[in-house]
Legacy VTK file of the C-alpha trace (Angstrom):
# vtk DataFile Version 3.0
C-alpha trace
ASCII
DATASET POLYDATA
POINTS 101 float
-65.848 98.800 113.870
-68.093 101.775 114.569
-71.066 102.703 112.408
-71.444 106.444 111.918
-74.296 108.399 110.351
-74.273 112.086 109.377
-77.691 112.486 110.968
-79.475 111.206 114.029
-82.939 109.814 114.380
-85.095 106.891 115.400
-84.159 103.581 113.798
-87.065 102.389 111.644
-85.409 99.203 110.404
-82.257 97.290 111.386
-80.628 94.767 109.062
-77.778 93.867 111.385
-77.223 91.683 114.405
-74.130 90.547 116.323
-71.947 88.282 114.211
-73.663 89.045 110.895
-71.270 89.348 107.953
-72.080 92.421 105.854
-71.060 93.419 102.348
-69.759 96.760 101.122
-72.677 99.137 100.507
-75.192 96.915 102.319
-78.059 98.686 104.096
-77.498 98.445 107.840
-80.074 100.761 109.394
-82.902 102.909 108.095
-83.501 106.051 110.114
-86.707 108.053 110.263
-86.515 110.870 107.775
-89.183 113.342 108.883
-86.885 115.931 110.518
-84.135 115.893 107.852
-86.823 116.136 105.158
-88.472 119.115 106.844
-85.092 120.836 107.235
-84.314 120.239 103.569
-87.682 121.651 102.449
-87.270 124.719 104.654
-83.747 125.305 103.365
-85.032 125.043 99.787
-87.732 127.642 100.478
-85.151 129.988 101.994
-82.843 129.454 99.019
-85.646 130.172 96.537
-86.545 133.340 98.442
-82.897 134.482 98.506
-82.644 133.788 94.776
-85.740 135.900 94.058
-84.394 138.705 96.257
-81.036 138.592 94.506
-82.637 138.820 91.065
-84.575 141.915 92.158
-81.484 143.479 93.766
-79.404 142.726 90.674
-81.926 144.425 88.388
-82.017 147.456 90.660
-78.216 147.569 90.889
-77.856 147.414 87.109
-80.200 150.410 86.793
-78.165 152.360 89.351
-80.844 152.199 92.047
-78.881 150.123 94.523
-75.449 150.395 96.103
-72.743 147.834 95.436
-72.714 147.085 99.168
-76.407 146.131 99.158
-75.920 144.107 95.959
-72.978 142.239 97.492
-74.941 141.580 100.698
-77.800 140.102 98.656
-75.375 137.904 96.720
-73.770 136.756 99.970
-77.220 135.851 101.361
-77.910 133.835 98.221
-74.645 131.904 98.576
-75.330 131.226 102.263
-78.839 129.969 101.488
-77.505 127.758 98.699
-74.896 126.242 101.030
-77.510 125.594 103.719
-79.806 123.912 101.205
-77.039 121.712 99.797
-76.008 120.706 103.313
-79.590 119.875 104.351
-80.128 117.930 101.117
-76.912 115.983 101.637
-77.912 115.059 105.189
-81.386 113.992 104.023
-80.076 111.914 101.129
-77.348 110.258 103.210
-79.444 109.333 106.226
-79.076 105.609 105.574
-75.855 104.238 107.102
-74.132 101.636 104.954
-71.069 99.508 105.504
-68.043 101.748 104.821
-66.143 101.458 101.530
LINES 1 102
101 0 1 2 3 4 5 6 7 8 9 10 11 12 13 14 15 16 17 18 19 20 21 22 23 24 25 26 27 28 29 30 31 32 33 34 35 36 37 38 39 40 41 42 43 44 45 46 47 48 49 50 51 52 53 54 55 56 57 58 59 60 61 62 63 64 65 66 67 68 69 70 71 72 73 74 75 76 77 78 79 80 81 82 83 84 85 86 87 88 89 90 91 92 93 94 95 96 97 98 99 100
């Protein structure tokens, strides 16, 4: 059986060895988390910035000072930033491989 992780990195701790019997959900390896954590924090900052921009664009659009095209582009940027943040957070939170279900 192959062990697969959604992220790469240096192994900090290994709880497995050849012939060891493992249980469902048991911690097998702990990977360093510095890079995934940094990526998650950066993605969160970008999401927060996109959210602030969208709020400003929305207010301007509602007052008639912004085109629908610019409003839609701002909303699209917000959705992209949210998706990137959720993806980075998922990778960070799931960096510990466990025995498959």
